[in-house]
N, C-alpha and C positions, 0 to 999 in steps of 0.2 A: 589512667586506663579506661575509665568509663568514657571519657570524651572521645578516645580512639574508637571504641566499640560503637559509640553513637554515630560517630562520622562515618565509619564503614557501613553502618546500617543505612544511613541517608544516601550514600553513594550507590548502594545496591537498590534502593527504592528508586533512585533517579534512573538508574540503568534499566530497571523493569519498566518504568513508566515510559522511556523512550522506545523500548521494544514494542510495548502496547500501541504507542502512537504510530510507529512505523507500520505495524500490522493493521491498524485501523485505516491509515492512509491508503495502504495497498488495497484494502477491501473497498474503500470509497472509490479508488481509481477503477477498480474492476466493476463496480456498480455503475459508474458513469459510462464506461465503455459499453456495458450490457444495454443500457438505456439507449445509447447512440445507435447500437447495432439493431436493436428492435425497431427504433424509429426509421431507420434507413434501409431496413430489409437486409442487413448483412448477416449471414448465417454461416459462420465458420463450422465445418463438419469434423474437423479433427482438432485435437489438442494443440498440435504444433500450429496449425491455421489460426486458432484462437490466440495463441500467444503472439504470433507474428502480427496479426491484426490489431491486438490490443497494444502492442509496443508502438506500432505506427501511430495509432490513435493518441497515445499519451505523448509521444514526440510532437505531433501536430498540436495537440492541445497546449502543451507546455509553450510552444512557439507563439501561439495565438494569445 
């Protein structure tokens, strides 16, 4: 029984670590985009504009 509890605990820790990793990756991509936008004078004035431009940047960055 103790092995099952330990295994479930490990699974939960792995899942939590993956969520943190995904969140930190998303934050890093946003930081990269903001640095790019600042460097090249891109200034999206709306949230939807920001999201669209960031998505385009990430797609292009992944391609390169």
